[in-house]
N, C-alpha and C positions, 0 to 999 in steps of 0.2 A: 514553508515548510511541510511534512507530510508525516502523521504519525498513523502507525498501525496498534493496535487495541485486543487483544484478544481478553474473555472472560470478562468483559465492559463493564456489566452491573459491580461485580468484589471490587474494580477500581473507583468506583464515584465517591468512594470517601476523601482520598486523595484528588482524584482528578479535577474537582468540581471548584475546591477552593484555589489549585494551579491554574483553571481555567478562566476563574472570576480575574485573578491577577495578570492574567497574558492580557485581555481583553483590557481590562485597564491600561495597562503599560502598552498597551500601541493602538487603543484609543477607537476599536472597531470589535466588530464580534461576527465576520464573515466567515462563517465555517462551512465547508462545503467537505463531500464525501460519500462514503456509499456504507451499507451496513450488512448483515447476514440477518435475515429474517426467519428461521424457519430453514426452507431447503429452497430460499431465493434471494438474492441480491435487491436490495432497493435504495435509492438515491435519496440524499440526506440535505439539509440548510438550514440553517441558519440567520438568514438572510432577516427574517423578521423577528426575533428572540433572541438572544445569547446561549450559545451552547452550551453554558454552562447551567442554565434555569432548562433548558430541553433536554438536557442528559440525562436528570433522574426520572423523567416520568416514564423514555423509551429507554431501554439497555437491552439492547442483544445481547449476542453472544461475543461478536465480533465488528472492529469497523478500521476502514481509512479514511482519515480526517486529513484536511490541509486547511492550515493557517494561511492566510495570505499575508505574509512577514518577508522580507527580502526581496530580492530581484528576481529568482527562478521559479517558476513554478510549474507543478508537474501538470502533465499529461495524463489523461484518463480514455481508459476504453472501460465498458460494462455491458454486460446481457445479465438473464437472468440467473444463470449460474454463478459466474466471476466480475469480478470487479479489479484491474489494473490500472495502479498509479507508477508512473514513470518520469524520472527528471534525467538527462545526460543526453549521449549522444553517440551515436552510431557510427563507426567507421566503414563499416563493410556492407551496410544498406545495399547499395545496388545489387549485388552479388546475392543477399538474402534474396532480396523482394524477386530477382529472378530464379530462382530454386524456387521459391513459391509456387509465382507463374507456369512453370514449367509443369508444376504438380497440377494446376486447375484452380488454384485457389483465385480469388480476386480480391481488387484492392479499389475504395473509392478515393483515396486521396494519399499524398505520399510522406506520411507522417512516420517518424520511429514509433511513437506507441501502436497506432496499425499493425505496423512491422511485428513488433513485436507478439502482440494478441495473436496476429495471423498467425507465428509460429509456434506458440503456445498451444494453439486449435489445433496445430498439425500434428503434433505431437501426443495430443490427447483422441485426435480421431484415430490414430493406431493402438491406441489400447494404453499408453502411458497415462502414469497417475501423475494429479496435477504438480507435484515434488520434482519426479522426473522427467515431464516437461519442462520442466525452469531450470532444473539443473542440465537436461540437453541444450537449450537456448541460452545458457550461459557460455556453454562449448563451442557454439556456433559462429555466436555476436560478438566482434571486435568492439571495441569503444568505452567511455566510461562514462557510467550509468548507474542508477538505485532504481530498483523497481522493489512494489509490493504489491502483492496479489492475496485478492481475500476471495476464496473457493466457497461456494455453498453444498454445492454438489460435484461428490458421492457423498462426501463430508466435508464439515466444516474444518477451512483449515486455514491461518494468515501466514502465507510464504514469502518472505523478502531476503532482499540481495544484492549486493553492490560492485562492482568494478571502478576503480581510481573514486570512488564517491566514500562517504564515512556516514555510515550509520552506527548509532548506540543502542546499548537495550538495556532497559529501566525495568526494575520488580519493583510491585506495587500489590501489596496484599495477594490474593492468590492469582495475579493477572503479572503479562508480559506487556510491556509498551515499549516499542521502539522507534525513534526518529533522525532525522535527515539532519537537525540541528541540538549540538549536544547541548549547548546551553539551554534552550528552552527546554529539553526532555530534563534537565537537571531540576526546574521549577515545577515537573509533573511527579519524577519520582524521587525519592529520596537514597535508590543505589544506582547509578549508570555506570556502564562498562560499553565498550569499543565491539563491533562483531567485526570477523576476518573477512575480508573480500574473497568475491570468485565463486564460495558456494553458500548457495540457496538455504537460509534456516527455517524450519517450520516453527511457530510459535507453540509451546502448549505450556497449561497450568504446571505452577511450580509448585 
C-alpha cells in the first residue's frame, strides 16, 4: 500500500504507535519511500531499522511511503524536484506515448509510471503548476489508477488522485494522511473518509 503524509512531524504521536502495530502485525519493517527535505526530494528506506524508530529522528514536511503489504506494489519515479508513486493500468498508453514522442520526449522503457511522469513534466514544461499538470494528466489518460505526487518545487505540495481505485483520507492532529488501503489507514488515523475519484486533491494542513 502507499501512504501520503503532509506535516509529517505533527503526525508522529499517532503514526509511531500505529506503525509499530503494523510492523508487528505483518512481521516486517521494509518501508520504502521519498520525503521532501527543504527544496529537494530524497529517497528513504527502513531496511536497516523499523520506520517507527527512524521516523522521530527525521521528520520532514511531507512524505510518500510504501508498506509492502498485498499483491500489488506501486511503481516509482523520482528526481530532485518530485517523486511519484503509481498503481494501476493505463488503457491508452500507446496513444499517449506516441503523443509525447511526437513532441520530442524520450523514454527509457515501456512502463506506465514513466509515461505518467513524462506527461506531468510535459505540462509543467509549458508552464502548468504541479496541480494543473496532474489535472491535465487525468483528463488525457484512460484506465484505472491511483497516483501520489510529492513536489518540492516551486512549493512543497502533496497531490493525490485516483480513477477506479479507492483512496481514503485520514486526519491526524494537524496532518493529513491518504492511503490506498482503508483498513490499514484506520490503524493510523482516528478519522477516515473516502476521496472522490478523478479529481486530484492537494493535501494541506487543517
